[in-house]
C-alpha positions in Angstrom: 89.9 93.4 100.0 92.4 94.3 96.8 89.3 96.3 95.0 88.2 98.3 97.9 92.0 99.0 98.4 92.4 100.0 94.9 89.0 102.0 95.2 90.2 103.9 98.1 93.4 105.0 96.7 91.5 106.2 93.6 88.9 108.0 96.0 92.4 109.7 97.8 93.9 110.6 94.4 91.1 112.9 93.4 90.8 114.3 96.8 87.7 112.6 98.1 89.5 111.9 101.3 86.9 110.9 104.1 85.3 108.7 101.5 88.5 107.0 100.8 89.2 106.7 104.9 85.9 104.8 105.0 86.8 102.5 101.8 90.0 101.8 103.2 88.6 100.9 106.6 87.2 98.1 105.3 90.1 97.1 102.8 91.8 95.3 105.7 90.7 93.6 108.9 92.6 93.8 112.2 93.8 90.1 112.3 95.0 90.5 108.6 96.0 94.3 108.3 97.7 95.3 105.3 100.6 97.7 105.7 100.1 99.3 102.4 96.7 100.3 103.2 97.7 101.2 106.6 100.2 103.6 105.0 97.4 104.9 102.5 95.3 105.6 105.5 98.2 107.6 106.8 98.7 109.5 103.7 94.9 110.4 103.6 95.0 111.6 107.2 97.9 113.9 106.7 96.1 115.5 103.7 93.1 116.1 105.9 95.9 117.8 108.6 95.3 114.8 111.2 99.2 114.0 111.5 99.1 112.6 114.6 96.6 110.0 113.6 98.4 109.2 110.7 101.8 108.7 112.2 99.6 106.1 114.5 98.8 104.2 110.8 102.6 104.6 109.9 104.0 103.3 113.0 101.3 100.4 113.1 102.7 99.5 109.5 106.3 99.6 110.3 105.3 96.8 112.7 104.4 94.7 109.9 107.1 95.9 107.7 110.2 97.2 109.8 111.9 99.9 107.6 109.8 99.7 104.7 111.4 102.8 102.8 107.8 104.1 101.4 106.3 103.8 104.6 109.2 105.9 106.2 109.2 108.4 103.5 105.4 108.8 104.4 106.3 109.2 108.3 109.0 111.4 107.6 106.8 113.7 105.6 104.1 113.5 108.5 106.5 114.8 110.8 107.4 117.7 108.3 103.8 118.5 107.7 103.5 118.7 111.8 106.8 121.0 112.0 108.7 118.1 113.7 111.7 118.9 111.4 113.9 116.6 113.4 112.0 113.6 113.8 111.3 114.3 110.2 115.0 114.3 109.4 115.8 111.1 110.9 112.9 109.3 109.3 113.7 110.1 105.9 117.5 109.5 106.6 116.2 105.9 107.5 114.3 105.7 104.3 116.8 107.5 102.0 119.3 104.8 103.2 117.0 101.9 102.3 115.6 103.6 98.8 116.6 104.3 95.5 113.4 106.5 95.0 114.6 110.0 94.5 111.9 111.6 95.7 112.9 110.3 99.2 116.1 112.1 98.9 114.5 115.4 97.3 112.0 115.4 100.6 115.4 114.8 102.9 116.9 117.6 101.3 113.9 120.0 101.5 113.7 118.8 105.4 117.4 119.7 105.9 117.0 122.7 103.9 113.9 124.0 106.0 116.5 123.4 109.2 118.5 126.2 107.8 121.6 123.7 106.6 121.2 125.0 103.0 124.6 123.7 101.8 123.8 120.2 103.3 120.4 120.3 101.6 122.2 121.4 98.2 124.5 118.2 98.4 121.6 116.0 99.2 119.4 117.0 96.2 122.9 117.1 94.0 122.8 113.3 94.0 119.8 113.1 91.9 119.6 116.3 89.8 122.0 118.3 87.7 124.1 120.9 90.0 122.4 124.0 88.6 119.0 122.6 89.2 119.8 121.5 92.7 121.1 125.0 93.4 117.9 126.6 91.8 116.0 124.7 94.0 118.0 125.5 97.1 118.0 129.4 96.3 114.1 129.2 96.0 113.6 127.3 99.1 116.0 130.0 100.6 113.9 132.8 99.4 110.6 131.1 100.5 112.1 130.7 104.0 113.3 134.4 104.1 109.9 135.9 102.7 108.1 133.6 105.4 110.1 135.1 108.1 109.6 138.8 106.7 106.0 138.3 106.7 105.9 137.0 110.5 108.1 139.8 111.3 105.5 142.6 109.8 102.5 140.9 111.4 104.0 140.7 114.7 102.0 142.2 117.5 102.5 146.0 118.4 102.9 146.5 122.0 100.6 149.0 123.1 102.7 152.1 124.2 103.1 152.7 127.9 100.5 154.7 129.1 101.6 158.0 130.6 100.9 159.4 134.1 98.8 162.4 134.1 98.9 164.3 137.4 
């Protein structure tokens, strides 16, 4: 089982997602589920754009190991990928409160910034980065969001002109 789990993770690392899922499905059994494998399965499903399926795997993993920071972090990122930023933030805050992993706080800062709360995002990322780097990261995020918003406005559908009545 451990070998299958490692092989499945390796397949996922090189982008063979469907094959990874097939292998990981055999890496544990329903009567003896492995929360680590469940979390990896969720991450693979997120990579495939199947966020709702991924979130079910994270929820199952959390039933085995409640409040495990690595699972919460993956879960939070899954919510962010599915554009549920409020749930993403709440989940990443739970993960950050239980983890010393700087990536969790950086992801939390990203999600807070995506909601337009840039000063708060900068405060979060400053706890792990030099102040200049944190400010640069937040400025880059603001620029990306501004460009995205500008593109959305520029490709907005054009309403047809009202038809004139001819007599």
